[in-house]
N, C-alpha and C positions, 0 to 999 in steps of 0.2 A: 326768097331768102333762102339762098343754098344752105348744104348740110352744117357746110364748116360755120355760116354765122349762126346757124342755128345752135352748135353743141357749143359751141363760144356763149353765147347769152344764158344759155343754161348752167354751162362751169360760174357764168358771173352770179345767177341766184341759186347755186349751190353753195357759192362760196360765203355770201350774204347769210342763207338763211342759218349754216354753220358756223355764226361768230359770235366772239364775246370778247372782249378786249383781254382776259386771260392768256388767249390762242396765242397773244404778242409772244412772251418770252419764251417759250416751246419753241414756234417757228423760227425765232430768229437763231437760236441754238443750235436747232436742228439742220439750217444752212450754213451755220459757221462750221458745223462735223463734216459737211457732205462737201465742202469749198475746202477743207484742212486736208481730207483722207483722199480727196482724187487728188491733188496736190502732189500728194506725197509719191502717192501711185503712180504717176505720168512719171516723176521726176526718177523714181529709182530705177524704172522698168526701162527709161530714154535711155540711161547712164551703163544699163547691163552692158558685161563687154558681147560683143559679137557673137562670142560661141555660145554663149548663154542666150541670147535672144533667138539663136535656131533652136536650139534644145525647147524654149518655149513654146514657140510655134509650132512644132514638130508633135510635142506634148499635148496640145490642145486639140490634135485632128488625131488622137490615138487612143486605145483603150486605157490608157494609162487616166484618162480623167475618171474612170467611173472608180480606179482605187484611190483617188484623192476624195472623190465623195463620198465613197466610204469611209476615209479617213476622217474628214471632215464631222460627220456624223457620230463616229466613236469617240473622238478624241474633245472637236471643239464642241459636243453638244453633251457629249454621254459622260467626257473623261474618264473613258477605260484606262488609260496610265496612272492619272491619280487615286484611282480606287484601286489600283493594283499595290500600290503605294502605301492608302492610307483608306479607307473604307467610308470613315466618316467626313473627310477631307473630300473625298469624291461627290458624296451627297452633296455637301454643300456647294459643290462649284456647279455640279450638274443640275440643282435646282435653280442656280441661280442663270447659267446658259439656256439650259432645254427650257427652261421655264419659262422665261421672257419671250426666249424666239415662240412657245407656242400661244404665251399671249398676245402676241402681236399676229400671229396667223390665224387662231380660231377670233381675234378680237377684230379681223378682220374681216372672218365670214360672217361675223355678226353683225356686223358695221352695213356690209354689203347688203345683207339678207333683207334687214330691218326700218334704215334707213331710206330716208328718199330714195326713189329709183333713180337712176343717173348717178354720175359722177360725185365722190364724196371728197373732201378734202384731206389730207394724211390728217390733221389736228382733228376730224371731224372720228376716227377709228381711233385714238389715240384716248380723245374723251368723250366717250362712245356715250355714257350713261348719263350725261351733262344733258345731249342732245336728242336723247330717245325718247319716244314718247312713251306718257304716262300710263298705266295699266297693266294687268297681267299678261296680258298677249297672247299669245299663242302656246300649243307645247312647244313645239320646237323653238320659241323663245324662250321659254322659260327653262328647258333644257341645257341652251346655250349658257343663260345665266346663271344656271349650275357649277357648267362647266368653266366657266368664266373666274369661278369664284373658289374653286376646288385648285385652278390653276395658281390663283394669286397666293393660296394658302401654300402651295408648294411652292413657292417661292420666297415669301416671309419665311417660313421653314430654313431655309437657305439662310435670309439674312440676320433672324436668330441664332444660327450657328455663328456667323461672321462674327456678330457682335461680343457672342461667349470665345470666338476663338483670340480676339484681341486682349481678354479680360485671364482669360485661363487656356492657356495653348497646351500646356500638359495635357490636359483632359481628351484633347484631340488628338493628343498622339505625336506633338512636334514641342520639343523643348523652348524652342525658338520660335520668333514670328518676327517677318521683315522691319526694318525700322525704314521709316516713309520719308521721300521729302515735302516737302508743303504741298505740290501742286496734286501730287498722290492723295495726302491728307483731305485738301478740297474735293477733289473726286469723290474719294472712298466717302466720306460725308456726307455728298449728296446723294451718292446710291444706298444709301443705308437709309435715308428716308423717304425714299420714291415711293418705296410700295407702303411702309405704314400711311403714307398721307395719301397715296390713291384709295388706301382699303377705308380711308375716313373720310375722304371725298364721296367714292361712288356710295358707301352707305348711306351717308344723310341723303344723297340724291334719289337714290332707291326707298327710302323714307318720306321722302315729302312726294313721288312720284308710285309710290304704291308698287315697286315693281320687286315681285317675290323670284327671293332666291336662298339657300341655305345659310348665305354668310352674309351677303353686303346687305341682302333683303333684310333678313329678320334683325341684324344690327340697327339698321337702319329704322325701323319697325318701334326698337325699344328707346335710339335716342329721339324720337318725336313723340311719343306717350309718356319719355320721361321729362325732357327739356324742351317742350312745348315748337310749335311750327314757326313759328319766327326766329324763335333762339337756334333753328335747324338751317333755316333761309340764310342768316347770318353767314354762322358755323361750315355752311358748303361753299358760298361764295370766298371764302377765307382761303378753304382747305383748295379747292380749285386753282387760287394763283398759287396757292406754296404748291402745289404741286409742277403746274407747268414753270413756276421759277426753279424748284430743284432735276427738273429733267433737261431746264437750258446750262444750268450750271454744271452739270454733269455731262453736257453734250461739247459744251465750250473746252471744260479742261481733260475729256476723256483723250483727244490726240497729241494733247502735251504731257501726258500719264501714264502710268503702266496698264490703263484701262486700252490702251491704243492696238495693246495684242489681241483685243476682240476683232479689229480688223486686219489685225496683220497675220494671224496664224493659219487665216485661211487661205491668201495666195503664197503660205509658205510653203503649207503642204502641197499646193498643187505643184511649186513649184520644185520640189524637191520630190515628187512623183518623176517631175520629165525628168531629171538626172540632175537638178544645179545645186553644189555645193559651194561651201566656203573656202576659200584657196591660198595658196601663198601670196601674199598680198591683198588688200585693201578690193572688195568692188562692192555693188548698192547693194549684192543680195544680202552682205551682210545684215545692212538695215532693217531686212526682212526678218532674220534672226533675233537680232538686239531688240527690235521692237514687239517681238511677236515674247518675247519674257513677260508674263505675269507679275514678276516679282512676289511670286507665291511660297515662298522661302522653304520649298521642298531642299533646296541644296543647301541649305545653311547646316542640318541635322549630320549629316553624312560628312561635311568637313569634319578632318581630324585635326586640322588647325585651332579649328575655333573650341573641338569637344575636348582634345590634351594637350593643347599647348596655349589657350587662352587667347589666340588672335584672331579679335572681329574685326569686322568691317571691309574684309578683302574677298568673302565670298564671292561664290559666280552672279548674287545674286546684286551686288554692289559693285564689282566691275561692270556689268553689263548696263549699270543707271547708271554709272560715274563715265562709260565712254559715252552714252545715249545723249547724255549733257555737254560733253564735249570738258569734262572736270577731271577727264582721269591722271592719278598721276603713279609715277614711276613706283612706288609702294604699293599700290591697291596692283597692278597689273604686275608686279615681280614676283609680291608673296602669293604662291600657290605652288603646290606641292604635282598639280597636273595631274593626279594619279586617277583621274577619272570618276571618281565616285560618283560627284555631284553631275556629271552628265550620263552618268546612267540611271538617275533617280530622275532627272528633271523632266517633266510630262509633257512639254513641247517640244525634245529631241533634240535641242542648241545644239551647235559643233563648238563646244564653252570652250575648248582648249585651244582650236583652230586660233577662234578670234582672239583669245591670249596671247597665243602668241605670234599673229600680227600685231597685234599691240606694243608688244616690245620693242618692235623692230623700229618703232619712232623715239625708240629713249636708248640706241646704241651709241654707246659710247668710245667703241674701240677708234684709234686713227686711220685713218684710211689708204696708208701709205702700203707697199709691198711687204705682208708679214709672211710670204711664203717660199722664200727662198733655200730654207730646210727639207722641201721636198726632195729635193735630188738629194740626198746624204741621207735618204733612212735605208737600215740593213738588208741586205740582200735576204729574201725567202728561203725557205728552205722546204727539201722534199718535191714528189713530184704525184702525178695521177690526175685522175679526175674530180676527188673529194677535196675541195678546198675548206680550210678550217680559220674561223677570222675568231680570234680568242675575245679581241675586246680589251680596253682600258683596264677596266676593273677584274676583268676575269686574270689580267695579268699581275694583278697584284693583290692578285687568292691563289696564289701557287698547287692548293693541293686539288683545284678545278681543276688548274692544265694538266697535274702530274695525274688524275682521275682520267681525261679525258685520252691522251698520250696511253693510257694500259687500256683503256676500253680500245681504240683505237689497232692497237698492237694485235692483241686476241681476237680483235676480227681480220687478222690478217690483209686490212683494206689500205693501199697506198694514199695518205693525204700528204696536200702541198699545204705547208704551215705558213699563212700569212702574215704572221706576226709576234709569232714566237721570241723573236729576238729584238721587236720592238718596229711601229709600223705607227699609221696612220688613223687619227681618233678616226668613227664613222660619221663622223660630222654631229649627229643629232644633238649632241648639249649645246652643243653653238646654234642650231638650227632653235632650241626651247627659248633661248634665252636671246632672241631677236636677231641675232650677228647671223642672215642668212646668207650675204656672200661669201663669208668666211664657210659656213657650213657646206655652200655650193662645192667651192675649190676642192674643199677634201673629197666630196662626194663623186667629182670627176676624176680626182686621182686613184681613188681606190678603184674607181667602176673599168676605166684603163687596166689597171692592175690585174682585176678578174678578169676580163675580158681577154686580155692578151695571157692567161695562163694557157687558155681552154678548158676551166673546171665545167662541169655539170653540176654539179653538187658545192652549193656552200653552207656550212655548218656554223651556227655561233652559240657560243655561251651567255650569253650576254642578251634579253628581251629590248634593250634599248637600242644595239646595234641591228636583233631581227627585224624590228618593227619597222628602220630607217631602211633597212635594205629592199623591206619589200614597199614602203609606201615612195620612196623618191630615189632608188637606184635606177631602176626599169634595166633588170637585167635579163634581158630576153636571153631564152635559151639557158638560165640557168636554175635549178630550185634552190630556193633559200629555206635553212631548214633551222629550227632550235637544237639545240642538241637533245630534249629531248623526247623530241619526233626522231630522230635520227638513231639515237640507242633503241627505242622500241620497235623500227625498223630491223636494227641488226637482229635484235631477238628473234624476232619473228621468221625473221630470214634463217635462221640457225646459224647464224654466224659466230655469236656470242651464245653464252648460257650461263644463268646466274643461280644458286641453292636459296631458295627461302629461309631466314631465320625469325626467331619471335622478337624481334625489336616492335615496340610501338611507336610508331613515325606520326607525327601531324604533318600537313601540307600548308605551305604559305603561298597562295596566289600572288606572285610579283605583279604589281602593276600594268607596266608594258607586255608580259606575256599574255595575262589573263584579261583585263578590260580591253587594253591596247590589239592585241593579236587574235584573243578567241582562243586561245589554246588553254584547255583545263584536264583535258581528260589523260591525254598520256602521260603528266608528269604521274599521274593518280594509279595508273595500269604498272609503271615500273615498281612505284610504291607496293604495291599489291604483289607483286612477283617479288618483293623481298623480304617484305616484313609483313607487319598490320597497319592499318592508318584508322586514324581517328578523324573524324572534320571537327572543326572548330564551326563555333554557332554560325559566323561571319566568314564566310568561304566564296569561290567562285568570284561572281557580280559583284557580293558584298566585300570581298576581301579586305584588311584593310593596306595601309600603303606603309611600310616600314619606316618612313616619317626622312629618309637622307636622299630621298629624289633631286636628281639633276637640276631638277625645273625649277626648283625654288631658288629665287637669288638672293631671298631678304633674310631668310629665316638661320638661327644662329644656332648653336652646338648644344645648349641646353632647350632649345624649341623641340631640336630632332632627337634629343634623349627621352623627354614627355613623350612624344607620340611612338617611337620604339617599344618603352616600356609599357605603355597601353596596348598596345598592340600584342607584345608577348604574351601580356595577364589572358586574351583569349584564348591561344594558344594553351597554355600550362593548364586550364580549366579544363582541357581534353583528360590530360593523366597521362600524356604522351611522354616518353624519356626523350623522342630527339625532333626535334625543328628541322622539317625538309623545306628548301626552296628551291627554283631554279631559277637563281638569280644573282650575283656575286654580292654585288649592292645590297642585297636582302639580307645576304646569307651575312656579310658583316655588321651590318645595324642591328636586324632583329636579333641575330643570332648571341651578340652580347647581354642582352636583356634576356632573351630565354635559358643560355647556358649553353648548351649541347646542341651546335645547329650544323647541317651538314648540307650541302648541294646533290640536286637528285645524283650528278655524275659520279658523287664519291659514293653515295650508297649504291648502285650498281657496280663500281669500280671494286669496292668491298665484297662483294659478294659474287665476282665471276670465278667457276668452274673452269680451271685450265685443262686445257685438252692432254688427252692419252696421259 
């Protein structure tokens, strides 16, 4: 008989030795889980764009793999980002993820060392205490039993916190928890029972076999002495069946519920490390992002629609859920400020705004006829020079900002080409945010050709909305794009203008598109410090509130906008500052009405300029 035949015979013997009828539900559930996950992976990878496939192949043979492995450990197991948001929630998620992972790894080591020599089937590792020999065993076996008990206790502490979170979410630092659909509830209920039932099954078995350990061993000894051997034997059989069944239910429900994130977050991390991103238009990479959402609910509390305007059911967790199950409505897709507050808190780093923007394109309602004849009748531009200034629609509706920029340009002696002072074409981002991608492209192409024809080397804008689209979508090779706060600070540093500091107490509001969108936080603050004193609000920089009048929200009405603006203004009034400064014309109008005295950063600089000679 050959080695292969001997191995197969040994395999058959081990299957028979490590068998009891209760292993059937677990085995079937594990097989279903494996088949569905493999099918999803293969389909998503197969349908990736060719460029994304190329990036993936290159990444697999690069040092980026090590970065991905490190992120998997820090985020999928240790949940570092959740710890940063909420340490108690971080511990809860870590105990379940890391604890279960270690139970599998250490349990495999324990089973491999102490069961029959040779192959032991998967279920023999999962139900180790049932198949383990009776008695105390060696000191190494007793040590492993104690380690497994410690790990089980670690996981059970996370389960207890999860139960408590459902009942008292505020005690864990969350004002609201996620509302789950039926599939999530089934999977969640099964998960809640897996480890308590495992504790009872292993304890009963340990008591019957005299297996010593500090948790299951002592609990089992108490059960046998207090309830009798006969009762514990029957109880043990029932618990092993229940344990196998709840595992099977969880496994079958997992790929169709929020718990698919367990298997999706890991490849998502690798793909992101390799350079893949969601782009304009859907790709199967979006599925990796959508199904990596655990629906933890961390994105709900930062949402000002929920907190300040009382609008629920549209937050990112529900948007991703509805999109995954093909039940997304226009109301859910469109009712979002797209301010980035939830994306900044998402522990998985899902590109929430991009996914929502792509979804809006499916609800596009504008006609398909040619609506661009007006492009040829736009007023002529003014001025010359290598510096171009694009005010943007909202700046043109805020004349004080425009006049302040004119004063700053004049004081610096810079020659400026005014791209839209007498009227022009929108940057296109508002249309893009609404899902009108083709209309946005036409506007972008018109402006791009205009900027290139003028041969400017620097493009300055006062509108963060324009700034972001110029940087992300315009591909302006050879043209430096700056927000006016960056440009004004450069003029000061170069000595082209000078300002006089006063005693005015300012507080600063970070516009969403400028701060979270473009990462510009320091330059406006430096300008304020050179002209007055700065008093920071409790929520600033990445946590800064939206003004409420985001052009990205297609559903919210005036009352909702005002409620958000008033709530934001209260945060800044608490600083005691007399003037609210911002760097966005839309924010100046909206939040300024609720605060009282507001100004753009250009206004306070223009008002502090020291005239030469």
